[in-house]
GUGU-111251 format. One record per residue (C-alpha): residue in three letters; x, y, z. Coordinates in Angstrom, 2 decimals. Layout:
# residues N
+-----+---------+---------+---------+
:  aa :       X :       Y :       Z :
+-----+---------+---------+---------+
: ALA :       X :       Y :       Z :
...
+-----+---------+---------+---------+
This chain:
# residues 483
+-----+---------+---------+---------+
:  aa :       X :       Y :       Z :
+-----+---------+---------+---------+
: UNK :    0.00 :    0.00 :    0.00 :
: UNK :    1.08 :    3.61 :   -0.57 :
: UNK :    0.96 :    6.23 :    2.15 :
: UNK :    2.67 :    9.52 :    2.87 :
: UNK :    5.62 :    8.96 :    5.20 :
: UNK :    7.21 :   11.87 :    7.01 :
: UNK :    6.78 :   15.53 :    6.02 :
: UNK :    6.81 :   16.28 :    9.78 :
: UNK :    3.21 :   15.17 :   10.44 :
: UNK :   -0.29 :   14.74 :    9.08 :
: UNK :   -1.33 :   17.86 :   10.94 :
: UNK :    1.40 :   20.06 :    9.49 :
: UNK :    0.97 :   18.61 :    5.99 :
: UNK :   -2.65 :   19.79 :    5.93 :
: UNK :   -1.48 :   23.41 :    6.09 :
: UNK :    2.17 :   23.48 :    4.97 :
: UNK :    4.01 :   26.66 :    5.88 :
: UNK :    7.16 :   28.24 :    4.52 :
: UNK :    9.39 :   30.14 :    6.96 :
: UNK :    8.49 :   33.84 :    7.11 :
: UNK :   11.59 :   35.89 :    6.44 :
: UNK :   11.46 :   38.19 :    9.46 :
: UNK :   14.64 :   40.26 :    9.99 :
: UNK :   16.42 :   39.86 :   13.31 :
: UNK :   15.56 :   42.65 :   15.75 :
: UNK :   18.17 :   45.39 :   15.88 :
: UNK :   17.75 :   46.47 :   19.48 :
: UNK :   17.81 :   44.68 :   22.80 :
: UNK :   14.65 :   42.68 :   23.45 :
: UNK :   12.86 :   42.40 :   26.76 :
: UNK :   12.30 :   38.68 :   26.11 :
: UNK :   13.96 :   36.33 :   23.62 :
: UNK :   12.47 :   32.84 :   23.29 :
: UNK :   14.40 :   30.01 :   21.65 :
: UNK :   11.98 :   27.48 :   20.19 :
: UNK :    8.77 :   28.10 :   18.28 :
: UNK :    6.75 :   25.23 :   19.69 :
: UNK :    3.89 :   25.40 :   22.15 :
: UNK :    6.02 :   26.41 :   25.15 :
: UNK :    7.68 :   29.24 :   23.23 :
: UNK :    4.46 :   30.49 :   21.69 :
: UNK :    2.51 :   30.37 :   24.96 :
: UNK :    5.41 :   32.14 :   26.71 :
: UNK :    5.23 :   34.95 :   24.17 :
: UNK :    1.44 :   35.11 :   24.41 :
: UNK :    1.36 :   35.24 :   28.22 :
: UNK :    4.19 :   37.78 :   28.25 :
: UNK :    2.35 :   39.99 :   25.77 :
: UNK :   -0.81 :   39.90 :   27.90 :
: UNK :    1.10 :   40.84 :   31.04 :
: UNK :    3.54 :   43.30 :   29.42 :
: UNK :    2.05 :   44.97 :   26.33 :
: UNK :    5.09 :   47.22 :   25.96 :
: UNK :    7.72 :   44.47 :   25.88 :
: UNK :    9.80 :   43.77 :   22.79 :
: UNK :    9.53 :   39.99 :   22.29 :
: UNK :   11.29 :   37.79 :   19.73 :
: UNK :   10.96 :   34.05 :   19.06 :
: UNK :   13.84 :   32.21 :   17.37 :
: UNK :   12.78 :   29.05 :   15.48 :
: UNK :   15.11 :   26.85 :   13.41 :
: UNK :   12.41 :   25.65 :   11.00 :
: UNK :    8.75 :   26.71 :   11.13 :
: UNK :    6.55 :   27.11 :   14.20 :
: UNK :    5.44 :   23.73 :   15.53 :
: UNK :    7.99 :   21.78 :   13.48 :
: UNK :    9.04 :   19.69 :   16.48 :
: UNK :    6.85 :   17.75 :   18.90 :
: UNK :    4.31 :   20.60 :   19.07 :
: UNK :    3.13 :   19.88 :   15.52 :
: UNK :    3.53 :   16.10 :   15.57 :
: UNK :    1.73 :   14.98 :   18.74 :
: UNK :   -1.56 :   13.19 :   19.27 :
: UNK :   -3.56 :   16.33 :   20.00 :
: UNK :   -4.49 :   15.55 :   23.60 :
: UNK :   -5.09 :   18.72 :   25.64 :
: UNK :   -5.21 :   16.45 :   28.63 :
: UNK :   -5.29 :   16.30 :   32.41 :
: UNK :   -2.17 :   14.09 :   32.43 :
: UNK :    0.78 :   15.28 :   34.48 :
: UNK :    4.19 :   15.56 :   32.76 :
: UNK :    6.02 :   13.28 :   35.14 :
: UNK :    5.93 :   10.65 :   37.83 :
: UNK :    3.69 :   11.93 :   40.61 :
: UNK :    5.33 :    9.84 :   43.31 :
: UNK :    8.77 :   11.16 :   42.32 :
: UNK :    7.55 :   14.74 :   42.48 :
: UNK :    6.01 :   14.18 :   45.92 :
: UNK :    9.14 :   12.50 :   47.26 :
: UNK :   11.34 :   15.33 :   45.97 :
: UNK :    9.17 :   17.96 :   47.66 :
: UNK :    9.27 :   16.14 :   50.99 :
: UNK :   13.07 :   15.87 :   50.74 :
: UNK :   13.36 :   19.56 :   49.88 :
: UNK :   11.19 :   20.57 :   52.83 :
: UNK :   13.42 :   18.57 :   55.14 :
: UNK :   16.70 :   19.88 :   53.68 :
: UNK :   15.65 :   23.51 :   53.14 :
: UNK :   12.33 :   24.47 :   54.77 :
: UNK :   12.61 :   28.02 :   53.44 :
: UNK :   13.49 :   27.00 :   49.87 :
: UNK :   11.27 :   27.83 :   46.86 :
: UNK :    9.26 :   24.61 :   47.16 :
: UNK :    9.34 :   24.16 :   50.92 :
: UNK :    8.23 :   27.75 :   51.48 :
: UNK :    4.78 :   26.88 :   50.15 :
: UNK :    4.21 :   24.87 :   53.32 :
: UNK :    2.73 :   21.92 :   51.41 :
: UNK :    3.59 :   18.26 :   51.81 :
: UNK :    4.68 :   16.31 :   48.75 :
: UNK :    1.22 :   14.94 :   48.03 :
: UNK :   -0.40 :   18.33 :   48.62 :
: UNK :    2.08 :   19.90 :   46.23 :
: UNK :    1.27 :   17.36 :   43.52 :
: UNK :   -2.44 :   17.98 :   44.06 :
: UNK :   -1.81 :   21.69 :   43.53 :
: UNK :    0.07 :   20.82 :   40.34 :
: UNK :   -2.87 :   18.76 :   39.12 :
: UNK :   -5.30 :   21.59 :   39.89 :
: UNK :   -3.13 :   24.00 :   37.90 :
: UNK :   -3.22 :   21.60 :   34.93 :
: UNK :   -7.02 :   21.46 :   35.13 :
: UNK :   -7.04 :   25.26 :   35.07 :
: UNK :   -4.69 :   25.38 :   32.08 :
: UNK :   -7.07 :   23.30 :   29.96 :
: UNK :   -9.85 :   25.81 :   30.69 :
: UNK :   -7.54 :   28.73 :   29.95 :
: UNK :   -6.29 :   27.29 :   26.65 :
: UNK :   -9.82 :   26.66 :   25.41 :
: UNK :  -10.90 :   30.15 :   26.50 :
: UNK :   -7.93 :   31.69 :   24.69 :
: UNK :   -8.66 :   29.78 :   21.49 :
: UNK :  -12.22 :   31.10 :   21.54 :
: UNK :  -11.24 :   34.66 :   22.46 :
: UNK :   -8.55 :   34.87 :   19.76 :
: UNK :  -10.60 :   33.16 :   17.06 :
: UNK :   -8.20 :   30.21 :   16.72 :
: UNK :  -10.00 :   27.19 :   15.27 :
: UNK :   -7.90 :   24.26 :   16.49 :
: UNK :  -10.88 :   21.89 :   16.04 :
: UNK :  -11.13 :   21.54 :   19.81 :
: UNK :  -13.74 :   19.16 :   21.20 :
: UNK :  -13.87 :   18.60 :   24.94 :
: UNK :  -14.93 :   14.97 :   24.78 :
: UNK :  -12.66 :   13.77 :   27.59 :
: UNK :  -10.28 :   10.85 :   27.36 :
: UNK :  -10.91 :    7.18 :   27.99 :
: UNK :   -8.35 :    4.52 :   28.91 :
: UNK :   -9.65 :    1.08 :   27.96 :
: UNK :   -8.49 :   -2.32 :   29.21 :
: UNK :   -8.59 :   -5.35 :   26.89 :
: UNK :   -7.38 :   -7.83 :   29.52 :
: UNK :   -7.95 :   -8.61 :   33.17 :
: UNK :   -4.41 :   -7.49 :   33.99 :
: UNK :   -5.10 :   -4.24 :   32.16 :
: UNK :   -8.28 :   -3.77 :   34.17 :
: UNK :   -6.29 :   -4.28 :   37.37 :
: UNK :   -3.99 :   -1.45 :   36.22 :
: UNK :   -7.05 :    0.74 :   35.51 :
: UNK :   -8.13 :    0.31 :   39.13 :
: UNK :   -4.61 :    1.12 :   40.34 :
: UNK :   -4.65 :    4.26 :   38.16 :
: UNK :   -7.99 :    5.32 :   39.61 :
: UNK :   -6.68 :    5.01 :   43.16 :
: UNK :   -3.53 :    6.96 :   42.28 :
: UNK :   -5.59 :    9.66 :   40.58 :
: UNK :   -7.69 :   10.05 :   43.73 :
: UNK :   -4.58 :   10.32 :   45.87 :
: UNK :   -2.97 :   12.93 :   43.62 :
: UNK :   -5.82 :   15.35 :   43.08 :
: UNK :   -8.67 :   13.97 :   40.94 :
: UNK :  -12.07 :   14.53 :   42.51 :
: UNK :  -15.32 :   12.58 :   41.99 :
: UNK :  -16.26 :   14.75 :   39.00 :
: UNK :  -12.87 :   14.31 :   37.35 :
: UNK :  -13.16 :   10.64 :   36.40 :
: UNK :  -15.69 :    7.87 :   35.99 :
: UNK :  -15.24 :    4.09 :   36.07 :
: UNK :  -17.04 :    2.33 :   33.20 :
: UNK :  -17.83 :   -1.37 :   32.94 :
: UNK :  -17.48 :   -3.33 :   29.72 :
: UNK :  -20.92 :   -2.46 :   28.34 :
: UNK :  -20.60 :    1.22 :   29.22 :
: UNK :  -17.16 :    1.32 :   27.62 :
: UNK :  -18.30 :   -0.24 :   24.36 :
: UNK :  -21.29 :    2.11 :   24.27 :
: UNK :  -18.78 :    4.97 :   23.99 :
: UNK :  -16.19 :    3.33 :   21.75 :
: UNK :  -16.74 :   -0.23 :   20.56 :
: UNK :  -13.23 :   -1.55 :   21.20 :
: UNK :  -12.88 :   -5.30 :   20.74 :
: UNK :  -12.84 :   -7.30 :   23.99 :
: UNK :  -13.07 :   -4.18 :   26.16 :
: UNK :  -13.24 :   -5.24 :   29.81 :
: UNK :  -13.82 :   -1.76 :   31.21 :
: UNK :  -12.26 :    1.68 :   31.34 :
: UNK :  -11.78 :    4.96 :   33.16 :
: UNK :  -13.26 :    8.08 :   31.58 :
: UNK :  -11.80 :   11.53 :   32.33 :
: UNK :  -14.09 :   14.32 :   31.07 :
: UNK :  -11.62 :   17.21 :   31.35 :
: UNK :   -9.48 :   16.39 :   28.30 :
: UNK :  -10.04 :   18.04 :   24.90 :
: UNK :   -9.08 :   16.87 :   21.43 :
: UNK :   -7.28 :   19.41 :   19.24 :
: UNK :   -5.39 :   19.69 :   15.96 :
: UNK :   -1.95 :   20.71 :   17.30 :
: UNK :   -0.75 :   22.31 :   14.05 :
: UNK :   -3.81 :   24.57 :   13.89 :
: UNK :   -3.14 :   25.57 :   17.50 :
: UNK :    0.49 :   26.60 :   16.93 :
: UNK :   -0.23 :   28.26 :   13.58 :
: UNK :   -3.12 :   30.18 :   15.12 :
: UNK :   -1.03 :   31.32 :   18.07 :
: UNK :    1.75 :   32.46 :   15.73 :
: UNK :   -0.73 :   34.46 :   13.66 :
: UNK :   -2.12 :   36.18 :   16.77 :
: UNK :    1.37 :   36.93 :   18.12 :
: UNK :    2.52 :   38.52 :   14.89 :
: UNK :   -0.59 :   40.70 :   14.90 :
: UNK :    0.31 :   41.73 :   18.47 :
: UNK :    3.81 :   42.81 :   17.44 :
: UNK :    5.82 :   39.76 :   18.47 :
: UNK :    8.72 :   39.02 :   16.10 :
: UNK :    8.96 :   35.37 :   15.04 :
: UNK :   12.20 :   34.58 :   13.21 :
: UNK :   11.64 :   31.25 :   11.47 :
: UNK :   14.42 :   29.52 :    9.56 :
: UNK :   16.86 :   30.82 :   12.19 :
: UNK :   19.08 :   28.37 :   14.06 :
: UNK :   20.29 :   29.16 :   17.57 :
: UNK :   23.81 :   27.87 :   18.24 :
: UNK :   24.86 :   29.30 :   21.62 :
: UNK :   22.94 :   30.90 :   24.46 :
: UNK :   24.58 :   33.00 :   27.13 :
: UNK :   23.74 :   35.87 :   29.42 :
: UNK :   21.92 :   38.48 :   27.38 :
: UNK :   22.61 :   36.95 :   23.95 :
: UNK :   21.43 :   34.21 :   21.61 :
: UNK :   23.95 :   33.55 :   18.86 :
: UNK :   22.20 :   32.42 :   15.65 :
: UNK :   23.26 :   31.55 :   12.13 :
: UNK :   21.94 :   34.96 :   11.07 :
: UNK :   23.64 :   36.95 :   13.80 :
: UNK :   23.18 :   37.68 :   17.52 :
: UNK :   19.89 :   38.53 :   19.22 :
: UNK :   20.21 :   40.39 :   22.51 :
: UNK :   17.68 :   40.12 :   25.30 :
: UNK :   17.17 :   41.08 :   28.92 :
: UNK :   15.59 :   37.66 :   29.59 :
: UNK :   15.92 :   34.45 :   27.57 :
: UNK :   13.67 :   31.39 :   27.65 :
: UNK :   14.92 :   28.10 :   26.19 :
: UNK :   11.99 :   25.97 :   25.01 :
: UNK :   13.56 :   23.25 :   22.88 :
: UNK :   12.37 :   20.00 :   24.53 :
: UNK :   13.77 :   17.02 :   22.59 :
: UNK :   15.99 :   19.40 :   20.62 :
: UNK :   17.66 :   20.84 :   23.74 :
: UNK :   21.04 :   19.35 :   22.82 :
: UNK :   21.21 :   21.41 :   19.61 :
: UNK :   22.42 :   24.51 :   21.49 :
: UNK :   25.42 :   25.16 :   23.71 :
: UNK :   25.70 :   27.28 :   26.82 :
: UNK :   25.51 :   27.03 :   30.59 :
: UNK :   21.77 :   26.48 :   30.73 :
: UNK :   19.91 :   25.65 :   33.96 :
: UNK :   18.32 :   22.21 :   33.88 :
: UNK :   20.28 :   21.22 :   30.77 :
: UNK :   23.79 :   20.75 :   32.12 :
: UNK :   25.27 :   17.47 :   30.93 :
: UNK :   22.85 :   14.93 :   29.47 :
: UNK :   19.61 :   15.65 :   31.32 :
: UNK :   17.22 :   15.45 :   28.36 :
: UNK :   17.20 :   13.01 :   25.46 :
: UNK :   14.89 :   12.67 :   22.44 :
: UNK :   12.60 :    9.62 :   22.60 :
: UNK :   10.48 :    8.96 :   19.52 :
: UNK :    6.77 :    8.46 :   19.30 :
: UNK :    5.26 :    7.40 :   15.96 :
: UNK :    1.78 :    7.95 :   14.55 :
: UNK :   -0.44 :    6.93 :   11.69 :
: UNK :   -3.57 :    8.58 :   10.31 :
: UNK :   -6.07 :    6.57 :    8.31 :
: UNK :   -8.14 :    7.59 :    5.32 :
: UNK :  -11.48 :    9.11 :    6.36 :
: UNK :  -13.84 :    6.38 :    7.52 :
: UNK :  -17.33 :    6.04 :    6.00 :
: UNK :  -20.42 :    6.66 :    8.08 :
: UNK :  -21.14 :    2.92 :    8.29 :
: UNK :  -17.81 :    2.32 :   10.02 :
: UNK :  -18.54 :    5.02 :   12.59 :
: UNK :  -21.97 :    3.53 :   13.19 :
: UNK :  -20.19 :    0.32 :   14.21 :
: UNK :  -17.35 :    1.92 :   16.18 :
: UNK :  -19.33 :    4.66 :   17.90 :
: UNK :  -16.88 :    7.28 :   19.18 :
: UNK :  -19.59 :    9.92 :   18.79 :
: UNK :  -18.18 :   11.90 :   21.73 :
: UNK :  -14.79 :   12.19 :   20.00 :
: UNK :  -13.03 :   11.17 :   23.18 :
: UNK :   -9.25 :   10.83 :   23.15 :
: UNK :   -8.59 :    7.09 :   23.33 :
: UNK :   -5.85 :    5.37 :   25.32 :
: UNK :   -5.37 :    1.86 :   26.63 :
: UNK :   -3.94 :   -0.01 :   29.61 :
: UNK :   -1.22 :   -1.91 :   27.77 :
: UNK :    2.42 :   -1.43 :   28.78 :
: UNK :    3.23 :   -0.41 :   25.18 :
: UNK :    0.28 :    1.94 :   25.24 :
: UNK :   -1.40 :    3.74 :   22.36 :
: UNK :   -3.08 :    7.12 :   22.12 :
: UNK :   -5.63 :    8.04 :   19.49 :
: UNK :   -8.29 :   10.50 :   18.42 :
: UNK :  -11.13 :   10.74 :   15.92 :
: UNK :  -10.14 :   13.69 :   13.78 :
: UNK :  -12.39 :   16.47 :   12.56 :
: UNK :  -12.50 :   14.88 :    9.08 :
: UNK :  -13.33 :   11.42 :   10.52 :
: UNK :   -9.97 :    9.68 :   10.36 :
: UNK :   -8.38 :    7.74 :   13.18 :
: UNK :   -5.01 :    9.15 :   14.23 :
: UNK :   -3.18 :    6.63 :   16.42 :
: UNK :    0.25 :    6.74 :   18.01 :
: UNK :    2.61 :    4.52 :   19.94 :
: UNK :    6.27 :    4.10 :   20.72 :
: UNK :    7.89 :    1.62 :   18.21 :
: UNK :   11.64 :    2.26 :   17.48 :
: UNK :   11.76 :    4.69 :   20.41 :
: UNK :   15.37 :    5.84 :   20.39 :
: UNK :   18.23 :    6.46 :   17.97 :
: UNK :   21.80 :    5.80 :   19.06 :
: UNK :   23.57 :    8.84 :   20.53 :
: UNK :   20.31 :   10.80 :   20.81 :
: UNK :   19.66 :   11.11 :   17.09 :
: UNK :   16.75 :   13.31 :   15.98 :
: UNK :   13.79 :   12.28 :   13.77 :
: UNK :   14.44 :   14.70 :   10.92 :
: UNK :   11.34 :   15.14 :    8.79 :
: UNK :    9.59 :   12.31 :   10.61 :
: UNK :    9.88 :    9.31 :    8.31 :
: UNK :    8.79 :    6.10 :   10.12 :
: UNK :   10.36 :    2.66 :    9.57 :
: UNK :    7.98 :    0.33 :    7.72 :
: UNK :    7.98 :   -2.17 :   10.57 :
: UNK :    6.73 :    0.50 :   12.97 :
: UNK :    3.91 :    1.45 :   10.60 :
: UNK :    2.96 :   -2.24 :   10.45 :
: UNK :    3.04 :   -2.42 :   14.27 :
: UNK :    0.69 :    0.55 :   14.60 :
: UNK :   -1.62 :   -0.80 :   11.90 :
: UNK :   -1.75 :   -4.13 :   13.74 :
: UNK :   -2.53 :   -2.35 :   16.99 :
: UNK :   -5.37 :   -0.47 :   15.30 :
: UNK :   -6.73 :   -3.80 :   14.01 :
: UNK :   -6.63 :   -5.24 :   17.52 :
: UNK :   -8.88 :   -2.42 :   18.67 :
: UNK :  -11.29 :   -2.63 :   15.72 :
: UNK :  -10.78 :   -6.01 :   13.97 :
: UNK :  -13.65 :   -5.57 :   11.49 :
: UNK :  -12.36 :   -2.22 :   10.31 :
: UNK :  -11.12 :   -2.16 :    6.70 :
: UNK :   -9.25 :    1.10 :    6.17 :
: UNK :   -5.94 :    2.22 :    4.70 :
: UNK :   -3.15 :    4.19 :    6.33 :
: UNK :   -2.89 :    7.61 :    4.67 :
: UNK :    0.06 :    9.15 :    6.55 :
: UNK :    2.77 :    8.04 :    9.00 :
: UNK :    5.16 :   10.25 :   10.94 :
: UNK :    7.17 :   10.48 :   14.14 :
: UNK :    8.45 :   13.12 :   16.52 :
: UNK :   10.85 :   13.48 :   19.42 :
: UNK :    9.73 :   13.80 :   23.03 :
: UNK :   12.03 :   15.42 :   25.56 :
: UNK :   12.58 :   12.82 :   28.30 :
: UNK :   14.56 :   13.06 :   31.53 :
: UNK :   16.04 :   10.14 :   33.48 :
: UNK :   13.09 :    9.98 :   35.87 :
: UNK :   10.52 :   10.99 :   33.20 :
: UNK :    9.67 :   14.19 :   35.11 :
: UNK :    9.46 :   17.65 :   33.55 :
: UNK :   11.29 :   20.60 :   35.06 :
: UNK :   11.13 :   24.40 :   35.09 :
: UNK :   14.35 :   26.32 :   35.82 :
: UNK :   15.45 :   29.95 :   36.01 :
: UNK :   18.92 :   31.35 :   36.60 :
: UNK :   18.44 :   34.88 :   38.00 :
: UNK :   22.06 :   35.87 :   37.43 :
: UNK :   22.00 :   35.02 :   33.72 :
: UNK :   18.24 :   35.63 :   33.44 :
: UNK :   17.84 :   32.41 :   31.48 :
: UNK :   14.83 :   30.15 :   31.95 :
: UNK :   14.38 :   26.58 :   30.72 :
: UNK :   11.36 :   24.28 :   30.40 :
: UNK :   12.04 :   20.67 :   29.48 :
: UNK :   11.10 :   17.01 :   29.78 :
: UNK :    7.33 :   16.76 :   29.21 :
: UNK :    7.75 :   13.08 :   28.21 :
: UNK :    4.72 :   13.09 :   25.91 :
: UNK :    2.30 :   14.95 :   28.20 :
: UNK :    3.10 :   18.45 :   27.03 :
: UNK :    0.10 :   19.92 :   25.23 :
: UNK :   -1.47 :   21.19 :   28.45 :
: UNK :    1.80 :   21.45 :   30.39 :
: UNK :    3.33 :   23.87 :   27.87 :
: UNK :    0.76 :   26.49 :   28.77 :
: UNK :    1.38 :   26.04 :   32.49 :
: UNK :    5.15 :   26.06 :   31.88 :
: UNK :    4.91 :   29.38 :   30.06 :
: UNK :    3.08 :   31.00 :   32.97 :
: UNK :    5.51 :   29.48 :   35.44 :
: UNK :    8.58 :   30.71 :   33.53 :
: UNK :    7.18 :   34.24 :   33.55 :
: UNK :    6.53 :   34.07 :   37.29 :
: UNK :   10.07 :   32.77 :   37.85 :
: UNK :   11.49 :   35.60 :   35.76 :
: UNK :    9.42 :   38.10 :   37.75 :
: UNK :   11.29 :   37.10 :   40.88 :
: UNK :    8.31 :   37.11 :   43.25 :
: UNK :    7.09 :   33.81 :   44.70 :
: UNK :    3.65 :   32.74 :   43.45 :
: UNK :    1.63 :   29.53 :   43.72 :
: UNK :    3.07 :   28.49 :   40.34 :
: UNK :    6.70 :   28.94 :   41.41 :
: UNK :    6.01 :   26.54 :   44.31 :
: UNK :    4.78 :   23.69 :   42.10 :
: UNK :    6.98 :   20.60 :   42.34 :
: UNK :    8.42 :   20.73 :   38.83 :
: UNK :   10.30 :   23.91 :   39.71 :
: UNK :   14.01 :   23.02 :   39.86 :
: UNK :   13.19 :   19.31 :   39.89 :
: UNK :   16.42 :   17.33 :   39.68 :
: UNK :   16.05 :   14.33 :   37.36 :
: UNK :   19.66 :   13.20 :   37.21 :
: UNK :   21.84 :   12.38 :   34.22 :
: UNK :   21.24 :    9.82 :   31.51 :
: UNK :   23.81 :    7.06 :   31.21 :
: UNK :   26.47 :    7.30 :   28.47 :
: UNK :   26.21 :    5.35 :   25.22 :
: UNK :   25.86 :    2.47 :   24.53 :
: UNK :   24.28 :    1.90 :   27.95 :
: UNK :   21.57 :    4.47 :   27.21 :
: UNK :   20.63 :    2.89 :   23.87 :
: UNK :   20.63 :   -0.63 :   25.30 :
: UNK :   18.62 :    0.43 :   28.36 :
: UNK :   15.84 :    2.19 :   26.46 :
: UNK :   15.56 :   -0.55 :   23.85 :
: UNK :   15.52 :   -3.20 :   26.59 :
: UNK :   12.80 :   -1.37 :   28.50 :
: UNK :   10.45 :   -1.38 :   25.52 :
: UNK :   11.31 :   -4.98 :   24.74 :
: UNK :   10.38 :   -5.93 :   28.30 :
: UNK :    7.04 :   -4.15 :   27.95 :
: UNK :    6.31 :   -5.88 :   24.63 :
: UNK :    7.03 :   -9.29 :   26.17 :
: UNK :    4.85 :   -8.44 :   29.18 :
: UNK :    1.92 :   -7.45 :   26.95 :
: UNK :    2.25 :  -10.69 :   24.97 :
: UNK :    2.46 :  -12.78 :   28.14 :
: UNK :   -0.61 :  -11.16 :   29.67 :
: UNK :   -2.61 :  -11.69 :   26.47 :
: UNK :   -1.56 :  -15.32 :   25.98 :
: UNK :   -2.10 :  -16.36 :   29.61 :
: UNK :   -5.11 :  -14.08 :   30.25 :
: UNK :   -3.29 :  -12.97 :   33.39 :
: UNK :   -5.30 :  -11.37 :   36.16 :
: UNK :   -2.47 :   -9.15 :   37.38 :
: UNK :    0.38 :   -7.16 :   35.87 :
: UNK :    3.37 :   -9.39 :   35.13 :
: UNK :    6.37 :   -9.21 :   37.43 :
: UNK :    8.52 :   -8.55 :   34.36 :
: UNK :    6.55 :   -5.39 :   33.55 :
: UNK :    6.74 :   -4.21 :   37.15 :
: UNK :   10.51 :   -4.72 :   37.05 :
: UNK :   10.75 :   -2.78 :   33.79 :
: UNK :    8.70 :    0.11 :   35.14 :
: UNK :   10.85 :    0.41 :   38.25 :
: UNK :   14.03 :    0.14 :   36.23 :
: UNK :   12.89 :    2.96 :   33.92 :
: UNK :   11.58 :    5.16 :   36.72 :
: UNK :    7.97 :    4.92 :   35.56 :
: UNK :    6.41 :    3.18 :   38.57 :
: UNK :    4.31 :    5.31 :   40.91 :
+-----+---------+---------+---------+
């Protein structure tokens, strides 16, 4: 079969953009942002709202949204960008070691701090949707929630564990609903669904329309966006680019999986703290009405599952299924995905996974692509600001960044302002994730982790296991994913 492979993503290919040839600003900027993805664009937007007189410039190597921001699954979700238990433990340690520190000064325990983080993420979803409406940005947003479905008894056991963890870390009774098998299939008719958890707060979006809309609004508000401009070195007051220097009072670095493409003494990026981990996606041809009558999915929920090698999917505005998963997750020595071409075996894997969800579905793959997530050693995001250099960094969303980018932007601005706020006390501020191992240990470790999860999924399916396999629990602890 023939399908489009690469070209960044299906989303970006629907509205291809050429870099706009904006000249570099001549004078010193109040804020320079490196990276034209969601974090950079939201940072500029929030800064413009708070400081209408600021001179603001965004530096982007390709076009806005070229990285993960234009290649993701389009989940504006309630999911936290990190391991909640790790965040809570770090806060409790910080309160013990430095009671008057930036996190300890909030007076919250670790669990209370994570609950505050979760509440802020809930708020960010509301604020993003309100901004899209106020600014006339049609990102095809539908707040249909998200649903995680189990197709095995072991998967259902993990659903119940997730529900208990959600309750502990800040989800209230209105924030999630447990569905039995019949109720699950009434929403989305997934084959052999045993049950699910439904979270109503999540919204489906087209991520490319979001970033392109934000860029359009920012340009109209006087923000300079220099596309086709590669940053090479970042230091106090200056970003050195391939077109010349850009000077700024404050600099935000918002590069995520591309963080290693710049040099400089950058907080939260010293050494090898962030690596690019790939996630691949396929989009089908539009499905006929008869197929949707069989599948359901009328609420356009974002769809996930309880497998260890999990998937994420949405029903698009033009009635395709866009589905993603990990396959071929890492390139030796932290290679980048380029224009997003996906190995044929990964496309086959995702097609097979789609068939396992809807075995009677007869549809072709229209487009395949992949992008790079920024991942830290403990899979936790972090927000950093060096007041002496006046450089801020946001990094490590690990695939849960669509909502978190908005919260990160607000948090970076509060950190730059220098006055403690509820956002500067959230547990991702200055969160230490540690260093990734050197090669080839890093490559072997990541590949082994996903191999373990694949074996665990196969074992649970073949044996119809009632509980999560010990192998999968070992893999999760080894990778730092267990809560």
